[in-house]
C-alpha positions as CSV (number, residue, x, y, z in Angstrom):
1,M,109.1,144.8,87.2
2,R,108.6,148.6,86.8
3,E,112.2,149.2,87.6
4,A,113.5,146.7,85.1
5,A,111.1,147.8,82.3
6,G,111.7,151.5,82.9
7,E,109.9,153.7,80.4
8,R,108.6,150.6,78.5
9,F,106.4,149.6,81.5
10,D,103.3,151.4,80.2
11,R,103.4,149.2,77.0
12,I,103.6,145.9,78.9
13,E,100.5,143.8,79.5
14,L,100.5,142.0,82.8
15,A,98.3,139.0,83.6
16,A,97.5,137.0,86.6
17,L,96.2,133.4,86.8
18,I,93.7,133.0,89.6
19,W,94.0,129.6,91.3
20,E,90.6,129.5,92.8
21,V,87.3,131.4,92.9
22,V,84.9,130.8,95.7
23,V,81.8,133.0,96.0
24,G,80.2,133.1,99.3
25,D,79.0,135.6,101.9
26,D,81.3,134.3,104.7
27,V,84.8,135.2,103.6
28,Q,86.4,132.9,106.2
29,V,84.4,129.9,105.0
30,A,85.1,130.7,101.4
31,A,88.8,130.9,102.1
32,E,88.7,127.6,103.9
33,E,87.0,126.1,100.8
34,A,89.6,127.5,98.4
35,G,92.4,126.0,100.5
36,R,94.5,123.9,98.1
37,G,96.5,122.9,101.1
38,L,96.8,126.5,102.4
39,T,95.3,127.9,105.6
40,A,92.4,130.4,105.3
41,E,94.8,133.1,106.3
42,Q,97.3,132.3,103.5
43,V,94.4,132.2,101.0
44,L,93.2,135.6,102.2
45,A,96.7,137.1,102.0
46,S,97.3,135.8,98.4
47,P,96.3,137.8,95.3
48,Y,95.8,134.4,93.5
49,F,92.6,133.5,95.3
50,L,89.3,135.3,94.9
51,V,87.0,134.6,97.8
52,G,83.9,136.3,99.3
53,S,80.8,137.9,97.9
54,L,80.4,139.0,94.3
55,A,80.8,142.6,95.5
56,K,84.0,141.9,97.5
57,I,85.6,139.9,94.7
58,T,84.8,142.6,92.2
59,E,86.4,145.2,94.5
60,D,89.4,143.0,95.0
61,L,89.9,142.6,91.3
62,V,89.7,146.3,90.7
63,A,92.2,146.9,93.6
64,L,94.6,144.3,92.2
65,R,94.4,145.8,88.7
66,E,95.2,149.2,90.0
67,L,97.9,148.1,92.5
68,F,99.8,145.8,90.2
69,C,98.7,147.3,86.8
70,I,97.3,143.9,85.7
71,S,95.7,144.0,82.3
72,Y,93.8,140.8,82.5
73,F,93.0,137.9,84.8
74,T,92.6,134.3,83.9
75,V,90.7,131.6,85.8
76,F,90.8,127.8,85.4
77,D,87.9,126.1,83.5
78,H,86.4,124.8,86.7
79,D,85.9,128.4,87.9
80,A,84.5,129.9,84.7
81,E,80.8,129.6,85.6
82,E,81.4,131.1,89.1
83,F,83.5,133.9,87.6
84,A,81.0,134.9,84.9
85,P,78.8,137.1,87.2
86,I,82.0,138.9,88.4
87,V,83.0,139.6,84.8
88,A,79.5,141.0,84.2
89,R,79.8,143.3,87.2
90,L,83.2,144.5,86.0
91,A,81.8,145.2,82.5
92,E,79.1,147.4,84.0
93,S,81.6,149.6,85.8
């Protein structure tokens, strides 16, 4: 994307749609719950699943934003309530 956009890249807003948010202290269990037909390992390797504690998910989002220059993230309606505390944490930082 950067290569194709060239010097316009800084003016492009990138977004990511998160397929599933599962908050829980045990990352492995959370990844298994998020599944959608994928293994826990596949979920953990994907940037489209947010699983783990509130702190871990917040850190993961910051890392994704920095690594991929993502301007904003979108979640499905069924994850909005679970995602709200994460948004609050991000707003504090």
